N, C-alpha and C positions, 0 to 999 in steps of 0.2 A: 831303367825306370827310376826316377828320383823319388826318394822318400821325404815327404813333407813332415817336418818337426813342428808340432804345435807349441807355441810359447804360452806358458801359464803366467798370467799377470798376478802380481802380488795383491792380496786382499787389502783393500783400504782399511784404515784403523776404525772408521765408524761402522764397518761391517765385520770386524774381526771379533769373534766370540771371546777369545782369550783376553784381548785388550779390554773389551767392554766389561767382562767379569771382574777383572782386577780394578778397573776404574770405579765400578760400583762399590766394591768393598772398601777401597781406600776413601772414596767420597763419604760413605756412611761413617767410617771411623773418624774422619776429620770433622764431620758435622756433629757427631755425638761428643767428641772432645771439645769442640767450640761451644756447644750448648752448655756443657758443665762449666766451662770457664766463664761464660756469660752469667750463668746463674750464681756461681760462686762470687764473682765480682759484685753483682747486684746485691747479694746477701750481705757482704761486708760493707757496702755503702749504706745499706739500711741500718746495719748495726751502728755504724759511725754516726748517722743522723739521729738515731734514737738514744744514743748514749749507752748502748748495751755492748759490753765487751764480749769477745769471743776468745776462748782459750781453754786450757786443760789444767790450769793451776789448781782448780777445785779438787782434782784427783788426790792431791797430797794434803789438802786442808782438812781439819777435823770436821766431822759431820754433826756431832752433838746429838745424835739420835740413836735410839736403841731399836734393834730389829727383833721381831717376835720370836723367830726361830732361825736356826742355821748353825754354821760352823763358828760364828762369832756374833754374839748378840749385842756387843758394844764395840763396833768398829771404830778405829781411830782415824780413818781417812775415807775420802770418797771412793778411791779405788778398792779399798778393803770392803766397803759396804756393797759396792757393785759385785765384788767377787762372791760375797755371801749370797746375794740375790741370784747370781749365775749358778752357784752350786745348788740352790733350792730348785731352780728350773731344771737342772740336769737330774736331780734326784727324781722328780716327777717323770721326766722324759724317759730315762733309762729303765726304771722299774715299770713304767706304764707300757713301754714297748713290749717288754717280755710278757706282761700280764695280758695285754690286748691280743698279742699273737696267739698265746695258748688258748685264751677264752674264745677268741674269734674263730680259731680253727675248730674247736669243739662245737661251737654253735653252727658253723657252716656244715660240718658233718652231720650234726643233728637235724638240720633242715632237709637233708637227703635221706633221713632214716625212714624205714618202713613202719616204725612204731608211730601210731597216730598222735599220741600224747606228746612225745618228744618232738615230732615234726611241727605240731601246731604251737608248742611253747617256743621253739626256736623262731618260727615265723612271726609270732606276736612280738617277741623281744626285738627282732630286727626292725619290723615295720613301725613299732612304737618309738623306740629310742632314736632312730635315725631321722625321724620326722619332727622331733622336738629340738628347738635351738639349744646348742651346747651351753650357752650362758644360763638359760633357764634351768637346765639340768644341774649345773653347778650351784645355783641358788637353792634348788630343791634339796640337794644333799647337805648343804650348809644349814638350811632351816631344820632338816630332819635331825641333824646332830645336835643343834642347839636345844631341841626339846627334850634331850636326855636329862635325867635327874642330876642335880648338883652334888658335889662332894661335900660330905659332912664329917664331923669328928667321929661318927660311928664307922666311917669307911677306912680309918687309919689301919694300915697293915700291909701285908705282902700278898700279891696276887699272881696268878698265871695270866689273867686277862681281866681288864677293868674298863668300863665305859662310863662316860659322864659328859656333861656339856662343855667340859674343858678338853676333850679329845679322847683318844683310845690308847690305852697302855697295854702292852703285851710283852711276854717273855721274849728274849732275843739273845743271840750269840754275838759277842763283841771280841775284837782282837785285843790281845794283851801284849806284854813285854816281849815275848818270843815269837810274835806272829811273822815278822818279815824274814828272819832266818828260817823258820819253818816253811814259809811260802817258797823260799829258794829250793828246799828239798822237793816240794810239790812240782815246781816248774821243771826241775831236772827230771823228775819222774815222768812228767808229760812228754819231755823230749825223748827219753828212753823208751817210753810206751809207744811212741810213734814208730820207732824202728822195730820194736817187738811186734807191733801190728803188721808191719810190712813182712816180717819173717813168717808170721802165721799165714798171711795171705799167700806167700810163695809156697808154703807147704800144702795149702789147700789146692792151689793150681796144679801142683805136681802129683798129688795123691788122689785128688778128687773127693777127699773126705773132709767133713766139717772141722775147721781148726779154731773157730771162735776167736777171730782176731780182735773184735771189739771187747770181748770179755777179758782177754789177756791184757789189753791196753789199760782197761780200768783197774785190773788187779795190780798191774805194775805201778800205776799212780798211787793206789792205796797202800802198797808196800812202802813206797818212798815216803808217803805221808805219815805212816806209823813210825817208821824209822826216824823221820825228822821230828816227830813229836817229842822224842826222848833225846835226840842227838843235836837239836838246834843250838845248845850252848857251845858246841865245838866250833861253830862259825864265828864265835866272838873275836877270833884273831883278825877278822876282816874289818873290825871297828877302827883300829888305828890306820888301816889302809885307806878307808873312806875319808878319815880326817886328814890324812896326808894329801890325798887328791884335792880335798876342799882347800887346803892351804896353797897348794900348787896353782889351782884355778884363781884363787883370790889375788895371787901375786903376778898373774900374767899381765902383760901390757894391754890396755884397752883396745889398741889398734888391731889386735889379733882377731877380735870379733868380726868387724866388717870384712877383713881379709878372708876369714874362713867362710863367711856367708857368701861372699862374692865368688870364691873359688868353687864352693859347693853348687851354687846356682849354674855357673858356666859348665861344670862337670856334668850335672844332671842333664842340662840341655844337650851337651855333646853326646852323652850316652843315649839319650832318647832319639836323637837324629841318627846315630849309628845303628840303633836297633830298627829304626824306621826303614833305613836303606837295606839292611840285611833281610828284612821281611819281604822285600820286593826283589830279592836276588833270585835269578833263575839259572838253570844249567848253562844257558847261553850268555849269561851276564845279567846286568840289572835290567828290569823291565822298564817300560816306558812310564815316565812320571806324568801324572795329570796335573792340571792347574791347581786343583785342590791339594794335591800332594806337595807341590812346591810351596803353596801357601802355609801348610802345616809346618814344613821345615823352617821357613823363614820366621813364622810366628814363634816357634820354639826357640830359635836362636836369639831373636830380639827379646823374648821374655827373659832368657837367662842374662842377657846384657843389661836389661833395664833393672832387674833385681840386684845385679852386681853394683850398678851405679847408685841405686837407692840405698844400698847398705852403707855406702860411704857418706851419702847425704844425711841419712838418719843418724849416723855416728857423731855428727857435729851438733846434734840437739842436746841441750842440757835441761834438766828439770830439778825442782826443789823437792827434797824428800820430806817426810813428816818431821824429821829431826831438824830441818832447816838447812841441810847441806845441799850444795849444788853438785850434781853428778851428771855425767853424760850417759847416754843410752847404753853404750858398750860397758861402761863401768857398772851400771845397774844390772845388766845381763850377767856379768861375771859374779856380782854379789849374789844374785838369785841362784846361779848354778852352784856357787860355793855353798850356799845355805842348803841346797838339796843334798850335796855329798855329806855335809855336817849332819843333816837329819838321818841319812843312811848310817853314818858312823854311830850315832846315838841309838838307832834302832837295832843294830847288830851287837851292841854292848850287852853283856850278860848282867842285866839289872834285876833278874828274878822274874817271877811270874810264869805264865804258860802261854802257848800260842793263842788259844781261844779261851774265853770265859763266858759262862752262861749266867745271865742275870734275870731276875724277876722284878717287875715294877712294884713300887711301893707308893703308898699315900701317906703324906706327912702333914704335920701342922707347922707352918712357917710364919716367921715374923709375928705380926700382931694377930695371931689366931687364924690366919688364912690357911685353908686346907687345899693342898695342891699335890700333884704328882711329884715323886722324888726324882733323884738323878739316876736311878738304876732302871734297867729295862728299856724298851723302846716306846716312845710316846709319839703318837700321830695327832697333831693339832687338828682342830676343826677345819681351818682353811685348807690345810694340806689334804685332809680326807676328802673334802668337797671337790677340790680340783683334780686330785688323782682319780677318784671314783668317776667323776664326770667325763674326763678325757679318755679314760681307759674303756669304760662301757660304751661310750659313743663311737670311738675308733674301732672297737671290736665288732660293731654292727657292719661296718664297711668291709673289714677283713673277712667276716663270715661270708659275705656275698662274693668276695673275690675267691675265697677258698671253694665255695660251692661251684662257681663258674669254672674254676680250674679243674675240679674233679669231673665235672660234666664234659670238659674238653678232652679228657682222656678217652680213647676208643673203648666202646662198650665190650669189644672182644677181649680186652685185657681182663675185665671183671669175669667174663664168662670162662676164660681159660683158667683163672685162679680158682673159681668155684669148681671147675672140672677136676682140678688137682686136689680138691678136698680142703682148701684153705678156708679158715673162718673169716668172717667179715673183718675183724680187727687185724688179722694177719695180712689179708690182701690189701687193706687200706694202708697199713704201715709199710709193707714190703714192696708193693707194686704200684698202687694208685697214687698215693701222696708223693713219693719221689718223682714221678713223672709230672704230677700236677704242680709241684713247686717250681718247676722250670717255667711254667706259665704264669703263676700268680706272684712270683717274686718281684718283678718290676712294678706292677700296680700297688703291691703291698708296701714297697718303698715309699710311694707317694703318701700313703696313710701314715707312715712313720714321720714324714716331714710335717704333715698336718697336725699330728699329735704334739710334736715339738713346738710348733708355732702357736697352737691353741692354748698352751700353758699360760700365755700372756693374758688370757681371760681371768686368771686368778686374781687380778687386781680388783674384780668385782666383789670378792669375799675377803679382801685384805690379806691375801697370801703374799708373803714377802719374796716374790720372785724378782728377777732383774728389772722388769717393767715398773713394779710397784716401788722398789728401792730407788730406781732412777727418777721416778716422778717426785719422790720426796726431795732428792738432791736438787732436782730442777727447780722446785719451788723455793728452796733455800738460796741457791746460787744464782738463779736466773739464766743459767747456761742451758737453754733448751736444745739448741742445735747440736752442741757437742754430745749431750746425753743421747739424743736420738741417733747420732752417728755411731755411738758405741753400741746402742741396741741393734742397729742394722748390721754392724760388723759381727756382733755375737751370733745373731740368728743366721747370717749368711755363712759364717764359719761352721756352725753346728750343722746346718743343712747340707753343706758340702761334705762334711765328714760322714754323715749318715748316708748320703748318696754314694760316696766312695765305698763304704762297707757293703751296701746292698749290691752295687755293681761288681764288686769283687766276688761275692758269692754267686751272683748271676753268671759270671764268666766261669766259675768253678763247676757249676751245675749244668752248663749247656752241653748239648751233644756235640762230640767231635766228629766232623765229617771227613771222609777220605777225599 
């Protein structure tokens, strides 16, 4: 009896799912690239017809404007002015994220409280503030601060805390001459404390008795901090080492920069691809790769090559510094890196002082009889106060609801088991409920961090000197609207990606590991 062998015909391309998937992705990529090219070409044509130039020369040109607050109130160039605005934005963002997280978590827990007053206060706070536009809230806090009394000659003196329509001044701790060497001791203590904590964990697992790994870790850091407070001058020998490295970097050939960047990009891409393949290795060999897997591998490889090529392309660009010198991008990078090591050398030099210094704010009479805050202590201007308070309280309302939802998502049996063991409410919230809830609430909470970062741009409504306000001033002076907007976009995209990366890192650290 003959066995009939059925011939399988090859699937035509128009019915091949793999081919259609790749074709769709490549088509979309080409279409998006072509769209950007068309829009860019049209924009340059419009600039040419209207006589408007496009460039970044204004970055090194003097601005001629003073900034109300920041690391430099009289910047000498456009890029310095934007850096001041960017730092002001980051000051609000970083401090606001910590404050909104703590306050929102407390409010979220308060809304679940069985205490009627705490529950209703939390509910009213959430339902009120999240339904009022953020810009209106910023205007409210600014108007409230402006109504405070003015500073007069009778206010001259030193205070722990002082309020006026010129801002809020309060006592603060600042770093002094020995801060960075002392911080080195603290960092070493944190590293040692990590191993001490592991050692105590191991003892607890072996004996079953409490070994307090967290307490030992904090004590280790504290011991190193105390030792470093008195021993930081011993690290002054590192000062000439940092200066030597600075001189070495300054004398490197500029071509080393694109070579290092290109090699690093290709190496990172190769390591990622290797790790990707190793993750799919089975006892029988490599598992079957899907279309998406191959796309990721190809995308990673092309990204590494593109960055390597761009490194050499950008290396050929030259710009004019504030001093009028023409330097290439690699030369500028080496100068900046050398300045960092020089700064470290100066920081580690034993120039006296202490690691930290406590300062109280003062009220002084300046110039032609003007009464204002002095240079000591911490002074929060009215615009900074309005923006910080507005974005922090507004974001905290959404974080509170996220925390409340995360707590409710934890099985009720967890709470009942904790109560059966005799744990108090604060204990089972801290040790059982919140650690499980944070696995749920961390991803949506990251979105609120991004919103807080981007909402700081509303500070332009109260004249807060953030990157948007400073860029608007430069835009009006130079007429370079598109370059300024591109820098805004790059800044917020970079910041958002960094925040997302940090949140995703902790999200991966906290997820349950399945067998």
